[in-house]
N, C-alpha and C positions, 0 to 999 in steps of 0.2 A: 503494500500500499504506499501510496505517496501522499504528502500533504496537499491540499487542494490550492490551486493557483487563483481561486475565486475569493480567497481570504486575505485579510490584511494581517500582518504579523508585527506585533510590538515586542521589542526585546528589552527586558529589564535584567541587566547583569552587572557584575561588580568590577570587571576590568576589560581592557582593550582586547586582550587575547581571547577571552570568552566571546566577546562580540564578533571578533574576526572568525572564530570557529563556527558560531551559530549562522552568521551571514554566509559562510562558505557552505554549510549544510543546506540551508534554504536555497542557495543558488543551484546546488546539485539537484535540488528537487524541482527545479524549473520555477522557482518564485522569483518574480522580477524585483530587483532592487527598489523600484518604486512602490512596491507593496510592503516594504519593510520600514519600520520606525524604530529608532533606538534611543533610549534614555541616555542622558549624558553621564559620562564616566566620572565619578569623583576622584580627586587626587589625594594622595597621602595613604600610607600604609594602614590597613584595617578599615579605612573609610568605605570601601566598596561594599563589603558585606552589610555594614550598618545602613548604607543608602538602600540597598536592595530591601532589607528588612523594613525600613521606614516607608519606602515608596510602594511596597507590595499591597497594602490595604488600599491605597489611593487608586492603584491600577485595577483592583477588584471593583472598587466603586464606579470607575470610569466604565468598565465593561457592563456592570449591572445597569448603569444609566442608559446605555445604548441597547439594551437587550441582546447583547453579544453581537448582533448585526455583522456577521461573517468576520469576526476578529478573533485572533488567538494571541494570548499573552504567552511569551516564552520567558521563563524566569531561570536564571542560571546563577547560582551562588555555590562557591566552593565549600566542602564540608570542613576543610582545614583539619584540625585535631579532634573534631567531633564526629559522631556517627551521622550517617544519612538521616536516620530517624530524629536525632537530636536537632540537627539543622532545620528539618521540616517542623519540629515542634516550635522552634524559635519563630518561625514564619507564622505558624498558627497562633501562638501567643500574641504576636503583634496585631494580627487580624482581629482577634477577640478583644484586645485592649482598646481598639478603635471602634468596636461595636458593628464591625462589617460582617455581613453574612455572605457565605459562598457555599456551593455544593461542589465538594471536591471531585466527585466522580463525573459530574455532568457539566462543569464549567469549562469553558475552552482555555484553560490555563495548563501549560505544560511546564512542570517543574523539573529542571535538571540539576542534580547536585553531584558534581564530580568529586570523588574522594581521592585524594587530598586536595587536588587542584585540577584545573582544566589541562595543565601541562601533563599531568599524569596520563590522562586519555591520549593526548598527542603522542606521548612516548610509547604507550601501549599499542596505539594504531600503527607505529613504526615497527611493531613486532619486537620491541625491546622488552627485556625482562624487568617488569616493575611490579611493585605492590602498592597498595593504596595508602600506605603509611609514608612513602618516600616523598621528599619535596624536591623540587626542581627550581634551582635559582634562575631568575630571568632579569633582564636588563630593564624592564619596564616597557619595552617595545615589543610588539607582537612579532612572533616568528611566523613565516609562512605555514599555513596548515591546511591548504586546499586538498592535498592528497589524503591527509588524515580525515578531513571532513567528508570527502568522497567515500572512504572506506566506511565511516561511521554511518552515512546516508544509506549505503548499500546494505550494511548490517542491519539498519532498522527496517529495511524493506525486505529482509530475508534473502537477499541476493548473494550474500556471503556469510560465512561462519567466521567468527573471531576466536573461537575456543582453541587453545586455552587462554589466548590473550584478552578476552573480554573480561573486564573487571565488573564486580558487583554493581558499582554505581552506573556503569554503562548499560548493564542489563536492566536496571530499574528505569533508566532514562529511555531505553527502547520500549519498555512497557508503557510509558508515559506517551511516547510518540505514537504507538499503536492505539492508545485510548483516544488521543486527538483525531487521528485518521478515522476511526470509527464514528466519532462524533460529527465529523464533517460529511459523512454519507447521507 
């Protein structure tokens, strides 16, 4: 299954590398760049995760106000030292603290939480031996990840297998991808 080209995609992520990866995945899906809106990326260490958490309820409200109207919100935040479930609970707590309602199963919101960081996925998609507790230093500038995004896109569509290099966080994100594809039917 592919994401629908009839939808607009709004990206809420914490850094330029994540935005670059998501944009490349969408491009591989045939989604035109004019159908993609990206939130601004905050500067400073640790600011990105806090900004995603802070802006998430606002984005849900925006979707609710438009009755979803062929829109998908793609949220990407690194798990860092937390588990994926812990990071999800941080997002849920922020939503609840703002009094915002959302139906997790039926809302057009795709949440990707790379464990430990998006660079972990990029290295795994290069068939490097990684685990989800490794950190990868980066210069703050995004590295090219078009080939890795293409592999991830193909993996999500069941066109290739990544085992054993598919990480748990990639598997969960593929499940989110498939849920959104089913909602778009």
